[in-house]
TORMI-946866 format. One record per residue (C-alpha): residue number from 0; x, y, z. Coordinates in nm, 3 decimals, padded with zeros to 5 digits, m for minus. Layout:
N
 marvex       u       v       w
    NUM       X       Y       Z
...
This chain:
275
 marvex       u       v       w
      0  07.369  07.445  08.733
      1  06.996  07.453  08.801
      2  06.801  07.442  08.472
      3  06.444  07.560  08.414
      4  06.287  07.447  08.086
      5  05.980  07.651  07.995
      6  05.759  07.433  07.778
      7  05.907  07.115  07.921
      8  05.610  06.898  07.820
      9  05.661  06.975  07.450
     10  05.865  06.786  07.192
     11  06.186  06.989  07.225
     12  06.129  07.052  07.594
     13  06.115  06.680  07.671
     14  06.452  06.622  07.503
     15  06.605  06.917  07.687
     16  06.487  06.767  08.015
     17  06.627  06.425  07.929
     18  06.968  06.571  07.853
     19  06.972  06.806  08.153
     20  06.884  06.526  08.397
     21  07.135  06.290  08.232
     22  07.404  06.555  08.281
     23  07.323  06.571  08.652
     24  07.173  06.920  08.656
     25  06.896  06.998  08.909
     26  06.607  07.043  08.669
     27  06.263  07.204  08.672
     28  06.009  07.248  08.394
     29  05.684  07.425  08.321
     30  05.369  07.313  08.143
     31  05.058  07.487  08.014
     32  04.804  07.202  08.024
     33  04.960  06.892  08.180
     34  05.305  06.799  08.315
     35  05.535  06.565  08.130
     36  05.659  06.232  08.257
     37  06.034  06.295  08.275
     38  06.178  06.152  08.599
     39  06.381  06.371  08.831
     40  06.205  06.692  08.722
     41  06.011  06.941  08.938
     42  05.702  07.053  08.747
     43  05.529  07.393  08.761
     44  05.214  07.507  08.585
     45  05.278  07.831  08.399
     46  05.077  08.062  08.176
     47  05.318  08.304  08.010
     48  05.036  08.559  07.991
     49  05.045  08.589  08.372
     50  05.340  08.807  08.479
     51  05.296  08.738  08.850
     52  05.306  08.362  08.794
     53  05.614  08.397  08.572
     54  05.793  08.587  08.849
     55  05.681  08.336  09.113
     56  05.806  08.030  08.922
     57  06.145  08.185  08.846
     58  06.183  08.296  09.209
     59  06.088  07.952  09.342
     60  06.323  07.758  09.111
     61  06.614  08.003  09.127
     62  06.762  07.873  08.799
     63  07.111  07.940  08.675
     64  06.974  07.910  08.323
     65  06.628  07.923  08.168
     66  06.561  07.765  07.829
     67  06.238  07.886  07.673
     68  06.115  07.607  07.446
     69  05.747  07.703  07.469
     70  05.523  07.736  07.167
     71  05.208  07.943  07.149
     72  05.179  07.930  06.770
     73  05.039  08.265  06.647
     74  04.888  08.361  06.985
     75  05.044  08.706  07.029
     76  05.001  08.719  07.408
     77  05.188  08.389  07.450
     78  05.439  08.387  07.163
     79  05.529  08.757  07.142
     80  05.462  08.898  07.488
     81  05.519  08.590  07.707
     82  05.893  08.555  07.634
     83  05.945  08.922  07.724
     84  05.783  08.868  08.065
     85  06.009  08.566  08.110
     86  06.316  08.766  08.004
     87  06.234  09.038  08.257
     88  06.205  08.780  08.534
     89  06.530  08.614  08.423
     90  06.715  08.947  08.421
     91  06.590  09.036  08.769
     92  06.696  08.696  08.906
     93  07.036  08.698  08.735
     94  06.951  08.389  08.526
     95  07.091  08.320  08.181
     96  06.818  08.295  07.918
     97  06.819  08.085  07.603
     98  06.513  08.178  07.397
     99  06.426  07.937  07.115
    100  06.306  08.122  06.806
    101  06.229  08.019  06.450
    102  06.330  08.067  06.087
    103  05.970  08.191  06.045
    104  06.101  08.539  06.136
    105  06.227  08.559  05.776
    106  06.037  08.601  05.448
    107  06.266  08.385  05.235
    108  06.322  08.676  04.993
    109  06.700  08.641  05.016
    110  06.698  08.257  05.064
    111  07.019  08.239  05.270
    112  07.003  08.401  05.615
    113  07.302  08.470  05.835
    114  07.270  08.564  06.201
    115  07.313  08.934  06.121
    116  07.003  08.940  05.898
    117  06.709  09.140  06.030
    118  06.369  08.970  06.061
    119  06.116  09.037  05.784
    120  05.827  08.798  05.869
    121  05.535  08.733  05.635
    122  05.313  08.524  05.865
    123  05.138  08.595  06.196
    124  05.351  08.332  06.370
    125  05.670  08.477  06.225
    126  05.568  08.827  06.332
    127  05.505  08.708  06.689
    128  05.842  08.531  06.704
    129  06.020  08.837  06.564
    130  05.855  09.063  06.820
    131  05.962  08.826  07.098
    132  06.323  08.838  06.979
    133  06.327  09.217  06.989
    134  06.164  09.237  07.332
    135  06.382  08.967  07.488
    136  06.707  09.134  07.383
    137  06.577  09.474  07.492
    138  06.514  09.368  07.852
    139  06.785  09.098  07.876
    140  07.076  09.197  07.646
    141  07.284  08.896  07.750
    142  07.018  08.647  07.639
    143  07.069  08.403  07.352
    144  06.816  08.405  07.067
    145  06.847  08.057  06.915
    146  06.674  08.041  06.577
    147  06.607  07.696  06.442
    148  06.414  07.523  06.163
    149  06.197  07.211  06.130
    150  06.265  06.988  06.432
    151  06.268  06.613  06.360
    152  06.299  06.326  06.607
    153  06.272  05.950  06.603
    154  05.905  05.939  06.509
    155  05.774  06.189  06.763
    156  05.767  06.518  06.571
    157  05.456  06.656  06.404
    158  05.634  06.644  06.066
    159  05.691  06.270  06.102
    160  05.332  06.211  06.211
    161  05.207  06.396  05.903
    162  05.411  06.169  05.677
    163  05.269  05.857  05.842
    164  04.914  05.990  05.813
    165  04.956  06.082  05.446
    166  05.094  05.738  05.361
    167  04.817  05.566  05.558
    168  04.551  05.775  05.387
    169  04.415  05.908  05.716
    170  04.515  06.261  05.615
    171  04.454  06.442  05.289
    172  04.717  06.674  05.150
    173  05.047  06.720  04.973
    174  05.408  06.785  05.066
    175  05.553  07.094  04.903
    176  05.846  07.066  04.665
    177  05.921  07.441  04.677
    178  05.909  07.483  05.057
    179  06.273  07.443  05.160
    180  06.417  07.447  05.511
    181  06.715  07.317  05.712
    182  06.570  07.040  05.935
    183  06.751  06.959  06.257
    184  06.736  06.654  06.483
    185  06.583  06.725  06.823
    186  06.874  06.560  07.006
    187  07.129  06.773  06.818
    188  06.929  07.090  06.882
    189  06.884  07.018  07.254
    190  07.254  06.940  07.294
    191  07.349  07.263  07.118
    192  07.110  07.463  07.339
    193  07.253  07.304  07.654
    194  07.603  07.382  07.530
    195  07.508  07.747  07.478
    196  07.342  07.749  07.820
    197  07.662  07.639  07.993
    198  07.879  07.900  07.820
    199  07.881  08.276  07.794
    200  07.731  08.322  07.447
    201  07.477  08.597  07.387
    202  07.284  08.744  07.096
    203  07.144  08.570  06.790
    204  07.257  08.216  06.708
    205  07.138  07.997  06.420
    206  07.086  07.628  06.494
    207  06.954  07.473  06.174
    208  07.063  07.144  06.025
    209  07.354  07.145  05.780
    210  07.141  07.046  05.478
    211  06.858  07.227  05.298
    212  06.580  07.022  05.144
    213  06.212  07.048  05.055
    214  05.929  06.923  05.272
    215  05.859  06.657  05.011
    216  06.219  06.535  05.006
    217  06.215  06.535  05.386
    218  05.897  06.327  05.379
    219  06.058  06.076  05.142
    220  06.352  06.038  05.381
    221  06.117  05.985  05.677
    222  05.917  05.728  05.481
    223  06.235  05.544  05.381
    224  06.361  05.529  05.739
    225  06.026  05.399  05.864
    226  05.968  05.145  05.586
    227  05.673  05.333  05.434
    228  05.569  05.362  05.070
    229  05.702  05.705  04.973
    230  05.517  05.695  04.641
    231  05.198  05.768  04.837
    232  05.332  06.112  04.929
    233  05.174  06.351  04.681
    234  05.369  06.651  04.556
    235  05.245  07.008  04.557
    236  05.372  07.365  04.539
    237  05.327  07.610  04.821
    238  05.345  07.891  04.566
    239  05.014  07.766  04.426
    240  04.837  07.810  04.761
    241  04.733  08.109  04.972
    242  04.924  07.985  05.277
    243  05.133  08.258  05.444
    244  05.501  08.199  05.498
    245  05.832  08.174  05.319
    246  05.923  07.938  05.037
    247  06.299  07.875  05.009
    248  06.446  07.977  05.347
    249  06.784  07.850  05.460
    250  06.940  07.932  05.797
    251  07.316  07.976  05.772
    252  07.435  07.818  06.097
    253  07.804  07.796  06.015
    254  07.918  08.077  06.244
    255  07.766  07.917  06.553
    256  07.853  07.564  06.441
    257  08.223  07.656  06.440
    258  08.196  07.738  06.813
    259  08.005  07.423  06.914
    260  08.117  07.070  06.992
    261  07.768  06.948  06.901
    262  07.729  06.863  06.533
    263  07.406  06.987  06.373
    264  07.362  06.706  06.124
    265  07.180  06.726  05.792
    266  06.862  06.525  05.736
    267  07.029  06.264  05.515
    268  07.267  06.191  05.803
    269  07.006  06.139  06.072
    270  06.723  05.991  05.861
    271  06.909  05.742  05.643
    272  06.914  05.396  05.805
    273  07.263  05.265  05.871
    274  07.343  04.943  05.686
């Protein structure tokens, strides 16, 4: 199957490309500022705010499946409206669409969130992601909305970089003890997305890691894996700040996990060095 990864130069996008090429799929990718370096990939510049360009790229690639791994942060035109333009183009071309969303669509008020739970965002980013979910399913009912949590890699994620900077003293700040999520490894997430892409799944799917832990506990695990002094990671409470967003928010991914071969490991599994 021909795969188009939107946001292919990003952290998740790069791993999706690696796995798609390794599986022998003809693969294309888009970028907003500069192309990535993945071999065997056809690169296209794409601004999701430009509907004509979106249509042109999809028509030129002719993908069997599109995975939208782009990130426009809280930019409404990119994060909320862009995926809907992409979904319209995918529907017209007969392409499957896997749209990567976020646990930020939830407030955390009920802590545990199953796939049937309705979004109730409390941040601009969460509101944009929630709007995208609604629009995508409206124009492409067979699309997959894949909600995930903090994405961790092997030193390449922004969360890991923050830990290194805090330990080195090149960044000032704390890691919250009351901000709880279900981190997932980028390789597990990409494999699960590719598995969904090759099947006939549709609707909302949760793809969080199997373990909930705080950002501080996550930082301690990262520091331990990388041989850093975890005692230099200062504790704080998000509840004591004015930052928007949920506190304790746990994606329940069990329903989708039961249908996947890919195991969505917990952070202790993928961050604890093997002896």
